[in-house]
N, C-alpha and C positions, 0 to 999 in steps of 0.2 A: 825646129821641129822636135828636137829631142825633149825639150821641156814640155811640149804639148803631149807627146806620147807618155812621158813619165807621169805627168799629172793625171792623165786619163786612166792609165793603168792602175795607179794608186787609188783613185776615186772609185773605180768599178770594183777593185778588189775589196775595199772597205765595205762597199754596199753589199757585196756577196757575203762577206763574213758576218755582217749585221743580220742579214736575212737568213743566213744558214743556221745561226744559233737561236733563232726564234723557235718556239715550241710548236712544231708542225703537227704534233700528235693530238693537239686539242681539237675540239669540234670547231670547224670553220664556219659555223653558222653566224653570219653577221660579222665576220672577221674583217677588219680594215687592213688591207695590204697596199701600202703606198697610197693611202687615202682613197682606195677603191674598195667598196664592200664586196667580198667574195663569199660564195656559198660552197665552193668545191676546192679542196687543196690541190687538185691537179693544175689549176691555173696559177697557183703560187709557185709550184715546182717548174712549170713551163716558163714563167716570167723570170725566175732565177736563172734558168738555163739560157734565156735570151740575154740577160745581163752578163752571163759568163761568156757568151759569144762576143759581145762588145768588148769585154775585158781582153779576150784573146786577140781581137783585132788590134787593140792598143799595144799589147805585148809583142805581136808580130811586127807592127810598125816600128816599135822601139828597137827591136833586135836588128831589123833590116837597116835602120838608119845608123846604128852603131857599127855594123859590119861593112858599110859602104865606104869606099875611099873617095874623099873629096879633095880635089887638087888645091883648093884654097885653104884647107886645114893644114896641109903639109908645108914645111919650110921651103922657100924658094932656093933650090940648089943650082939652078941654071945660070944665075947672074954671077956666080963666083968664077966660072970658067970663061974668062975673057981673053 
């Protein structure tokens, strides 16, 4: 699960960075945003915010899996005390 959350977090972070550095100040008339023509920059900002929410979900999942104690990950100390 750690690899899934790491790869998802990296992927969505890169997408956010690519979209954030686009020139949003230009006229959005006929602008293609992720292969969808948009007329209003509001929907571009809204979709970047949605992608940010998905990135946050992946970061939260990654942090919770890193902080959980899994008994199979720890060394077996009970077999030494015979």
